[in-house]
C-alpha positions as CSV (number, residue, x, y, z in Angstrom):
1,M,16.3,5.1,6.5
2,D,13.1,5.6,8.6
3,R,11.2,8.9,7.7
4,Y,8.7,8.9,10.5
5,T,7.3,6.8,12.9
6,S,3.9,7.4,14.8
7,A,3.6,7.8,18.6
8,K,0.7,5.1,18.2
9,F,2.9,2.7,16.4
10,S,3.7,-0.5,17.8
11,L,4.8,-4.0,16.5
12,D,2.9,-5.7,19.2
13,E,0.0,-4.4,17.6
14,S,1.1,-5.2,13.6
15,K,-1.8,-7.9,13.1
16,N,-4.2,-5.3,13.0
17,Y,-2.0,-3.0,10.9
18,N,-1.1,-3.1,6.7
19,L,1.9,-2.9,5.2
20,S,2.8,-1.4,1.5
21,L,5.9,-1.9,-0.4
22,L,7.5,0.1,-3.3
23,L,10.2,-2.0,-4.7
24,G,12.5,-0.4,-7.7
25,A,16.1,-1.5,-8.5
26,D,17.6,0.0,-6.1
27,R,15.4,1.1,-3.5
28,L,12.6,-0.7,-1.2
29,S,10.1,1.9,0.2
30,Y,7.8,0.8,3.2
31,L,4.6,2.1,4.5
32,V,2.5,1.2,7.9
33,H,-1.0,2.1,7.8
34,A,-4.4,1.2,9.4
35,Q,-7.2,3.0,8.5
36,K,-5.7,4.9,6.2
37,E,-3.8,6.6,8.9
38,V,-0.1,6.4,8.2
39,L,2.1,4.9,10.8
40,A,5.4,4.1,9.7
41,L,7.5,5.1,6.6
42,G,10.6,4.4,5.5
43,G,13.1,2.9,3.3
44,L,16.0,1.2,2.5
45,D,18.8,1.9,-0.7
46,F,20.0,-0.8,-2.2
47,V,23.8,-0.2,-3.4
48,Q,25.0,-1.6,-7.2
49,V,21.8,-3.7,-7.9
50,E,22.3,-4.2,-11.6
51,E,19.4,-7.0,-12.2
52,E,16.4,-8.2,-10.0
53,Y,18.5,-11.6,-9.7
54,S,20.7,-9.3,-7.5
55,L,17.4,-7.9,-5.7
56,V,16.2,-11.4,-4.3
57,D,19.9,-11.0,-2.0
58,A,19.1,-7.0,-1.5
59,L,15.7,-8.1,-0.6
60,N,16.9,-10.7,2.1
61,Q,19.5,-8.4,3.6
62,A,16.7,-5.7,3.7
63,Y,14.2,-8.3,5.3
64,D,16.7,-9.1,8.2
65,Q,18.2,-6.1,9.0
66,R,14.5,-4.8,9.5
67,E,12.1,-6.0,12.1
68,I,9.6,-3.9,10.4
69,L,9.3,-6.1,7.6
70,R,9.5,-9.4,9.5
71,A,6.5,-8.5,11.4
72,P,2.8,-10.1,11.0
73,Y,0.3,-8.0,9.1
74,Q,-3.3,-7.9,8.5
75,M,-2.5,-7.0,4.8
76,V,0.2,-7.1,2.3
77,Q,0.6,-5.1,-0.8
78,I,3.7,-4.7,-2.8
79,Y,4.1,-2.6,-5.5
80,L,6.5,-3.1,-8.3
81,R,8.8,-0.5,-10.6
82,S,10.5,-1.5,-13.9
83,N,11.8,-0.7,-17.1
84,R,10.2,-3.7,-18.4
85,V,7.1,-2.5,-18.9
86,I,4.9,-2.0,-22.6
87,S,1.8,-0.6,-22.8
88,L,-1.2,-2.0,-25.5
89,P,-4.8,-0.6,-26.6
90,L,-7.4,-2.2,-24.0
91,P,-9.9,-2.6,-26.8
92,L,-7.7,-4.8,-28.8
93,Y,-6.1,-6.8,-25.8
94,Q,-6.2,-10.3,-25.2
95,A,-5.0,-11.9,-22.3
96,E,-3.9,-15.4,-23.5
97,Q,-1.9,-13.7,-26.1
98,Q,0.3,-11.4,-23.4
99,Y,3.5,-13.1,-23.3
100,S,3.5,-12.7,-27.3
101,Y,2.7,-9.1,-26.9
102,F,5.2,-8.8,-24.8
103,E,8.2,-10.8,-26.6
104,A,7.0,-9.0,-30.0
105,L,8.2,-5.3,-28.3
106,L,10.8,-6.3,-25.5
107,P,12.7,-9.5,-24.9
108,I,11.5,-12.0,-22.0
109,D,13.6,-14.6,-20.0
110,E,12.4,-18.0,-20.0
111,G,10.3,-18.3,-16.6
112,D,9.9,-14.5,-16.4
113,Y,6.7,-13.5,-15.0
114,L,4.3,-10.9,-16.5
115,L,2.3,-8.8,-14.3
116,E,-1.0,-7.1,-16.0
117,A,-2.4,-4.2,-15.2
118,Q,-5.5,-2.6,-16.5
119,M,-6.2,1.2,-16.8
120,P,-9.7,1.8,-18.2
121,S,-9.6,5.5,-17.5
122,L,-6.6,5.5,-20.3
123,D,-7.9,2.4,-22.5
124,L,-4.5,1.3,-22.0
125,V,-3.3,-2.3,-20.3
126,F,0.3,-2.2,-19.2
127,L,2.2,-5.8,-19.1
128,Q,5.4,-5.7,-16.7
129,S,8.0,-8.4,-16.5
130,V,9.2,-9.8,-13.5
131,R,11.9,-12.4,-13.1
132,L,10.5,-15.6,-11.6
133,G,13.0,-15.7,-8.5
134,L,12.0,-12.2,-7.2
135,K,8.6,-13.1,-7.5
136,D,8.9,-16.7,-5.7
137,Q,11.2,-14.7,-2.9
138,L,8.6,-12.2,-2.2
139,Q,6.2,-14.6,-1.8
140,D,8.2,-16.8,0.7
141,L,8.8,-13.2,2.4
142,F,5.4,-12.2,2.7
143,P,3.2,-15.1,1.8
144,Q,0.1,-13.4,2.1
145,A,0.9,-10.6,-0.1
146,E,-0.8,-9.3,-3.2
147,I,1.9,-8.2,-6.0
148,Y,1.1,-5.6,-8.1
149,S,2.7,-3.0,-11.0
150,A,3.8,-0.1,-9.6
151,L,3.1,2.1,-12.7
152,P,-0.9,2.9,-12.9
153,S,-0.5,4.1,-9.1
154,L,2.0,6.3,-10.3
155,L,0.5,7.3,-13.5
156,Q,-2.6,7.8,-11.9
157,I,-1.5,10.3,-8.9
158,S,1.2,11.7,-10.9
159,Q,-1.5,13.2,-13.5
160,E,-3.6,14.1,-10.6
161,L,-0.5,16.1,-9.0
162,I,0.1,18.3,-12.2
163,P,-2.0,21.6,-12.3
164,K,-4.5,22.1,-14.8
165,L,-3.6,25.5,-16.3
166,P,-6.2,27.4,-18.6
167,E,-3.7,28.8,-21.3
168,N,-1.9,25.3,-21.5
169,N,-4.0,21.8,-22.6
170,Y,-0.4,20.0,-22.5
171,R,0.8,18.5,-19.3
172,L,4.6,17.1,-19.5
173,L,6.1,14.5,-16.9
174,A,9.6,13.2,-16.4
175,Y,9.7,10.7,-13.8
176,F,13.8,10.0,-13.1
177,S,15.4,6.7,-11.5
178,P,19.2,6.5,-11.6
179,R,19.3,4.7,-14.6
180,S,16.0,5.3,-16.6
181,I,13.5,8.2,-17.2
182,Q,9.5,7.4,-17.5
183,L,8.1,10.0,-19.7
184,M,4.3,10.8,-20.3
185,A,2.5,13.5,-21.7
186,W,-1.5,14.2,-21.6
187,H,-3.3,16.7,-23.9
188,K,-6.3,17.6,-21.5
189,D,-7.0,14.3,-20.0
190,K,-5.7,12.1,-23.0
191,L,-2.4,10.6,-22.5
192,L,-0.6,11.1,-25.6
193,L,2.8,9.3,-24.8
194,H,4.4,7.2,-22.3
195,Q,7.8,5.8,-22.6
196,L,10.5,4.3,-20.3
197,R,14.1,4.8,-21.7
198,P,17.4,3.7,-20.0
199,F,20.0,6.1,-20.2
200,R,23.9,5.7,-19.6
201,N,24.5,10.0,-18.9
202,A,22.9,13.4,-18.6
203,E,23.2,13.8,-22.3
204,D,21.1,10.5,-23.4
205,C,18.8,11.6,-20.6
206,L,18.3,15.2,-22.6
207,Y,18.1,13.9,-25.5
208,Y,15.1,11.7,-24.7
209,L,13.6,14.6,-23.5
210,L,14.0,16.9,-26.0
211,W,12.7,14.1,-28.2
212,M,9.5,14.0,-26.5
213,Y,8.7,17.4,-27.3
214,K,9.5,17.1,-30.4
215,E,7.4,14.1,-30.8
216,L,4.5,16.0,-29.5
217,G,5.2,19.6,-31.6
218,L,5.8,21.4,-28.5
219,S,8.3,23.9,-27.7
220,P,10.9,23.2,-24.5
221,K,10.6,27.4,-24.2
222,K,7.0,27.6,-23.7
223,I,5.9,24.1,-22.1
224,P,7.4,23.5,-18.7
225,L,8.2,19.9,-17.5
226,H,7.0,18.6,-14.2
227,F,9.4,16.2,-12.6
228,G,9.0,13.8,-10.1
229,G,11.6,10.7,-8.7
230,E,15.1,10.9,-8.4
231,L,16.7,14.1,-9.2
232,T,19.7,15.5,-7.7
233,V,19.9,19.2,-7.5
234,D,22.8,20.5,-9.6
235,S,23.5,17.2,-11.1
236,A,24.7,16.9,-14.6
237,I,21.5,16.1,-15.4
238,H,19.6,19.0,-13.4
239,Q,21.6,21.4,-15.2
240,L,21.5,20.6,-18.5
241,L,17.8,20.7,-18.1
242,Y,17.5,24.3,-16.9
243,T,19.7,25.0,-19.8
244,Y,17.6,23.6,-22.6
245,I,14.2,23.9,-20.7
246,A,12.3,26.9,-19.9
247,A,10.4,26.0,-16.8
248,L,11.4,22.9,-14.6
249,K,8.5,22.2,-12.0
250,P,8.8,19.3,-9.2
251,L,5.7,17.4,-8.4
252,P,3.5,19.3,-5.7
253,R,2.6,17.3,-2.6
254,P,-1.1,16.0,-2.9
255,Q,-3.6,18.5,-1.1
256,D,-5.1,16.1,1.1
257,F,-2.1,15.3,2.9
258,A,-0.3,18.7,3.1
259,Q,-0.8,19.1,6.6
260,S,-0.1,15.5,7.8
261,D,3.1,15.5,10.0
262,C,4.2,12.6,8.9
263,L,5.2,14.2,5.2
264,A,6.2,17.3,6.4
265,E,10.1,16.6,6.3
266,L,9.3,14.4,3.0
267,E,10.3,15.7,-0.3
268,P,7.4,15.8,-3.0
269,Q,9.0,13.3,-5.2
270,R,9.8,10.7,-2.2
271,A,5.6,11.4,-1.0
272,V,4.6,10.7,-4.6
273,Q,6.1,7.6,-4.4
274,L,4.9,6.1,-1.1
275,L,1.4,7.8,-1.2
276,A,0.8,5.7,-4.3
277,T,0.5,2.7,-2.5
278,I,-2.5,4.0,-0.6
279,L,-4.3,6.3,-3.0
């Protein structure tokens, strides 16, 4: 679905533009920009994509359907979201041991490729597993592309979007995907907790959220939960959250872009996903 196209946008001028893609298990979002000006926003939903192997077919279909993806660009950046991510203390990290680190915590298939993303501000390094077939396909379709983990960008912008309140030094965030939830908690500016949890139903999802509160010794009746991503209003998960958690607060839009016409019709959650690719 095309969300926004600037009157200045022209495919004939695409060599002067930059393309940023955000690819998850069930969605491809694209952003065309030049000199920090947003020229086009849009996305495609993939139906019933269960594994990254299937993403290759879905990606081919999206590429064939959207001329905007096939145009030549000055620069292409691809940000990948995945549930197969681990975090490690940066001071203890040794790059040559990354596969050993990953295998100790999560299963990894032969030929999987690891994306490394360091966040010195949090003293963490993230390792994200990507199917080799998906990586090869991305590089075939976008030969000039740089491929990154989306997690650091999403972490950074999410942290900045949650207001700091004098009476509450804790900031809790739940970032929803259709089959998983990403949990993050900060005390002041220190990241206390980061978990990626798959779930099968609303009760599973609620369990992990209440587990986060218990793990931190906090009360869901007192500390608000900020949320982003894909949480459908009046869904089973949404109703359970309102039953057990005192204050649910969607992530606000970034102030710098609050007056931007291209984001006026975007819900805050999707805006975060797209803006994370350019901030």
